[in-house]
C-alpha positions in Angstrom: 39.6 47.6 75.1 39.1 50.9 73.1 41.5 51.6 70.2 43.3 54.9 70.7 45.9 57.0 69.0 48.0 58.7 71.7 50.4 61.5 70.7 52.9 62.9 73.2 54.1 66.5 72.7 57.9 66.6 73.3 61.3 67.8 72.2 64.3 69.0 74.1 63.7 72.7 73.6 60.2 72.4 75.0 61.6 70.7 78.1 64.3 73.2 78.6 62.0 76.2 78.3 59.2 74.7 80.4 61.7 74.0 83.2 62.5 77.8 83.4 59.2 78.8 84.9 60.3 79.9 88.4 57.2 78.4 90.0 57.8 74.9 88.6 61.5 74.8 87.8 62.6 71.4 86.4 59.2 69.8 86.9 58.8 69.1 83.2 62.0 67.1 83.0 61.1 65.2 86.2 57.8 64.2 84.7 59.2 63.2 81.3 61.9 61.1 83.0 59.3 59.1 85.0 57.1 58.5 81.9 60.2 57.3 80.1 61.3 55.1 83.0 58.0 53.3 82.9 58.4 52.6 79.2 55.4 54.6 78.2 57.1 56.4 75.4 57.0 53.3 73.2 53.2 53.3 73.5 52.9 56.9 72.1 53.7 58.7 68.9 56.0 61.7 69.5 54.7 65.0 68.3 57.4 67.6 67.9 56.0 71.0 68.8 56.4 74.2 66.7 57.4 77.5 68.3 54.6 80.0 68.1 55.1 83.5 66.6 54.3 87.0 67.6 51.2 86.8 65.4 50.1 83.6 67.1 50.2 85.2 70.6 48.3 88.2 69.3 45.4 86.0 68.4 44.5 86.3 72.1 46.9 88.5 74.0 46.9 92.2 73.4 49.6 94.2 71.7 50.9 96.0 74.8 51.4 92.8 76.8 53.1 90.9 74.0 55.5 93.8 73.6 56.4 93.5 77.2 57.2 89.8 76.6 59.3 90.7 73.6 61.5 92.9 75.7 62.5 89.8 77.7 64.1 88.1 74.7 67.5 86.5 75.5 70.1 89.2 75.3 72.0 87.4 72.5 68.9 87.7 70.3 68.0 90.5 68.0 64.8 92.4 68.5 61.8 90.2 67.4 59.7 91.5 64.6 56.0 91.0 64.5 56.0 88.1 62.1 59.4 86.5 62.9 59.7 82.9 64.0 61.8 82.3 67.0 65.1 80.5 66.3 65.1 76.7 66.2 65.7 74.6 69.3 69.2 74.7 70.8 69.7 78.4 70.2 67.4 79.5 72.9 69.1 78.1 76.0 71.3 80.0 78.5 73.6 78.3 80.9 72.2 77.2 84.2 74.4 79.8 86.0 73.1 82.6 83.8 69.5 81.4 84.3 69.8 81.6 88.1 70.7 85.3 87.8 67.9 86.1 85.3 65.0 85.9 87.7 64.2 89.3 89.2 61.3 90.9 91.0 60.5 93.9 88.8 58.0 96.2 90.6 58.1 99.1 88.2 54.8 100.5 87.1 55.0 99.0 83.7 55.6 95.5 85.0 53.0 95.7 87.7 50.6 96.9 85.0 51.2 93.7 83.0 51.4 91.3 86.0 55.2 90.7 85.5 56.1 90.9 89.2 55.4 89.2 92.5 53.9 85.8 91.5 55.1 86.1 87.9 58.6 87.5 88.0 60.2 88.3 84.7 63.5 86.9 83.4 65.8 87.2 80.4 64.6 84.6 78.0 60.9 84.8 79.0 59.9 85.4 75.4 61.4 82.1 74.3 59.7 80.4 77.2 56.3 81.8 76.2 56.7 80.9 72.6 57.7 77.4 73.3 55.0 76.6 75.9 52.2 78.2 73.8 53.6 76.5 70.7 53.4 73.1 72.4 49.7 73.4 73.1 48.9 75.0 69.7 50.7 72.1 68.0 48.7 69.6 70.1 45.5 71.2 69.0 46.5 71.5 65.4 47.3 67.7 65.5 43.9 67.0 67.0 42.3 68.9 64.1 44.3 66.6 61.7 43.8 63.3 63.5 40.7 63.8 65.6 38.2 62.8 62.9 40.0 60.0 61.3 37.9 56.9 60.8 40.7 54.4 61.4 40.9 55.2 65.1 38.1 55.4 67.6 39.7 58.1 69.7 42.7 60.5 69.5 44.4 61.7 72.6 47.2 64.3 72.6 49.2 64.9 75.8 51.1 68.0 76.6 52.1 68.1 80.3 54.0 71.4 79.8 50.8 73.3 79.0 47.7 74.2 81.0 48.4 77.8 82.1 44.8 78.9 82.7 45.2 82.1 84.7 46.9 84.3 82.2 44.7 87.2 81.0 44.5 88.9 77.6 46.5 91.8 78.9 48.6 90.4 81.8 50.3 87.5 83.5 48.7 86.0 86.6 49.1 83.1 88.9 52.4 81.8 87.6 50.9 81.9 84.0 52.7 84.1 81.5 50.7 83.0 78.4 47.3 81.4 78.2 48.2 78.5 76.0 44.8 76.9 76.5 43.0 79.8 74.9 45.4 79.9 72.0 45.0 76.1 71.6 41.2 76.3 71.7 41.3 79.0 69.0 43.1 76.5 66.8 40.5 73.9 67.5 37.7 76.3 66.6 39.0 76.3 63.0 37.9 72.7 62.8 35.4 72.0 65.6 32.1 73.9 66.2 31.6 72.8 69.9 34.5 72.4 72.3 34.2 71.3 75.9 36.9 72.6 78.3 37.2 70.8 81.6 39.4 72.2 84.3 40.4 69.9 87.2 42.9 72.2 88.7 42.3 73.1 92.4 42.1 76.7 91.3 39.4 78.2 89.1 40.3 78.4 85.4 39.5 82.1 85.3 41.5 83.1 82.3 40.0 80.5 80.0 36.4 81.1 81.2 36.7 84.8 80.7 38.1 84.4 77.2 35.0 82.4 76.1 32.2 83.4 78.4 30.3 85.2 75.7 30.3 82.4 73.2 28.4 79.2 72.8 31.1 77.5 70.8 33.2 76.7 73.9 31.6 75.3 77.1 33.8 75.7 80.2 33.4 73.4 83.2 35.5 73.9 86.3 35.5 72.1 89.6 37.7 74.0 92.0 38.2 75.0 95.6 36.4 78.2 96.5 36.8 79.9 99.8 37.6 83.3 101.3 41.2 84.2 100.4 41.7 81.2 98.1 43.2 82.2 94.7 41.8 83.5 92.3 38.5 84.1 94.1 36.4 83.6 91.0 34.2 80.8 89.8 31.2 81.1 92.1 28.1 79.0 91.8 26.2 81.7 89.9 29.0 82.4 87.5 27.7 80.9 84.3 28.7 83.1 81.4 27.5 86.4 79.9 25.4 87.6 77.0 25.0 85.0 74.2 27.2 82.6 76.2 25.0 82.7 79.3 24.7 79.1 80.6 27.7 77.9 78.6 30.0 78.0 81.7 29.6 75.8 84.7 31.4 76.2 88.0 31.3 73.7 90.9 33.0 75.5 93.9 33.8 73.0 96.6 35.4 73.6 100.0 38.6 72.3 101.4 39.2 68.6 102.2 36.8 67.3 99.5 37.0 63.5 99.3 37.3 61.3 96.3 33.9 59.8 96.7 32.2 63.2 96.6 34.3 64.7 93.9 33.9 61.7 91.5 30.2 61.4 92.2 29.4 65.0 91.3 31.9 65.3 88.5 30.2 62.4 86.7 26.7 63.7 87.4 27.4 67.1 86.0 29.5 65.9 83.0 26.8 63.5 82.0 24.3 66.4 81.8 26.7 68.6 79.9 27.5 65.9 77.3 23.9 65.1 76.8 22.7 68.6 76.1 25.8 70.3 74.5 27.1 67.3 72.5 30.7 68.6 72.2 32.9 67.6 69.2 36.2 67.8 71.0 37.5 68.1 74.5 40.4 69.9 76.3 41.2 68.8 79.8 43.4 70.8 82.2 44.8 68.3 84.7 46.4 70.6 87.3 48.2 68.4 89.8 47.6 70.8 92.6 44.3 69.0 93.0 46.1 66.1 94.5 46.4 65.8 98.3 49.6 67.2 99.8 50.0 70.0 97.4 51.4 73.1 99.2 48.9 75.4 97.3 46.0 73.0 97.3 43.6 71.8 99.9 41.8 68.6 98.7 42.0 65.1 99.9 42.0 63.6 96.4 44.4 61.0 95.1 45.4 60.2 91.5 43.1 57.1 91.7 40.1 59.5 92.2 41.1 61.7 89.2 41.8 58.6 87.1 38.2 57.5 87.8 37.0 60.9 86.5 39.3 60.9 83.6 38.3 57.4 82.5 34.7 58.7 82.5 35.8 61.5 80.2 37.4 59.0 77.8 34.2 56.9 77.6 32.7 59.7 75.5 35.3 58.8 72.9 35.8 62.5 72.1 39.1 63.6 70.5 40.9 65.0 73.5 43.8 67.2 74.4 45.3 66.7 77.9 47.3 69.5 79.5 49.2 70.0 82.8 48.8 73.1 84.9 49.4 73.7 88.6 51.2 71.2 90.8 53.8 72.4 93.3 54.6 69.1 94.9 56.7 68.2 91.9 57.1 64.5 92.6 53.3 64.1 93.2 52.7 66.0 89.9 55.1 63.6 88.2 53.3 60.6 89.7 49.9 61.9 88.8 50.7 62.7 85.1 52.5 59.5 84.6 49.5 57.5 85.8 47.2 59.6 83.5 49.6 58.8 80.6 49.4 55.1 81.4 45.6 55.3 81.5 45.6 56.8 78.0 47.9 54.0 76.8 45.9 51.3 78.6 49.0 50.2 80.4 49.1 49.0 84.0 52.0 50.3 86.0 53.8 48.6 89.0 53.7 50.6 92.3 57.5 50.8 92.6 59.3 53.7 91.0 61.8 52.3 88.5 65.2 52.1 90.2 66.9 53.3 87.0 65.0 56.6 86.9 67.4 59.5 87.0 65.5 61.2 89.8 64.7 58.0 91.8 65.9 59.5 95.1 63.4 62.3 94.9 60.5 59.9 95.4 61.5 58.7 98.8 60.9 57.6 101.5 58.5 55.1 100.0 59.6 55.2 96.3 56.0 54.3 95.4 53.9 55.6 92.5 50.7 55.6 94.6 49.6 58.6 96.7 47.3 57.9 99.7 44.5 60.2 101.0 45.1 61.8 104.4 43.4 60.1 107.3 43.3 63.3 109.3 42.1 66.0 106.8 38.6 67.3 107.6 36.1 67.5 104.8 34.4 70.9 105.0 31.9 70.0 102.3 28.4 69.2 103.5 26.0 67.2 101.4 23.7 70.3 101.3 26.4 72.4 99.8 27.4 69.8 97.1 23.8 69.3 96.2 23.2 73.0 95.9 26.2 73.3 93.5 25.0 70.4 91.3 21.4 71.6 91.2 22.4 75.1 90.3 24.4 73.9 87.3 21.6 71.5 86.2 19.1 74.3 86.5 21.3 76.7 84.4 21.6 74.1 81.7 17.8 73.9 81.4 17.1 77.6 82.1 19.4 78.9 79.4 18.5 76.1 77.0 22.1 74.9 76.5 22.2 72.7 73.4 24.3 71.7 70.4 24.6 74.8 68.2 
């Protein structure tokens, strides 16, 4: 059994802030509770996250957008200066009643310009949310720089299920993502690692991350995602493989709805093997969006946690220092089940099928109260062998055509 150091990003402030995202309210607490109920916390070292600063956000997001976020500081706060740290945990929270009244659909030109409306409504305290969530992933990546090359441990894995917001752009919010914590985290890793592999398992294309790094060879982005007419975000086609000096250092595998575990795992392992062989990454960041699991209201696959665990175990076999992030996942109990199983996999712990009866949210897991999620017997797989082979061959050809290698 491989020796691993597993760190888990957590503190109460991060949970409170992550729970405020209107698209995934209280999901972070639900997941943390189940991980704790299974006794997994004792197998991990807790990593207390820092809260990022204005300057940290500006390392990726532009000035105008960050200024829009600053305007949504909690009313009791003073105006945030460019280099100020946000106050310590405990001072950022508002009462639940106040929070319920804070979400609003602002359709003024300024907020539409910055994506803060419709799918990303703004609220009072959004600034604290952004700084906490981004700080969690940046802290995870800073810890990986510290521990990831230690000789006393074969592999370091750092988990942050509150991160993984891959749609946010440099200048605007998008797709429930107010800050691209992944990009900010990878920028931290770049201070220590020369070649970073980013793997996106979310059912939606990781457009914000790919666009941030599509002209560099120092970050290779690999996304497997559903791609059909009208399916968000509409990017990540088979020919989308980077630009300029980064041409060939992005790989997109666009599948159709209903993909099965057998097909997904087969092609994931095939492509990842090729990427690892030619690129030879020094560190890995994995976005584990739970909307890739069957039954998600915004998904469309027929994949189970067992299928993704098979893929994830394949990633871990590379023994790369790895950061694991959350992301999408709008069937909250399924997201909790999935991430708990991934956590157990990292810790090499076998879990019983029955949800622990003492879990605070036990009743939410009915009617079967089981950890396992089964594939649908009635969903049609719209992926033909021809389409899947075309996707795989296109990626393999690009790796060779653009001479992708360790730089």
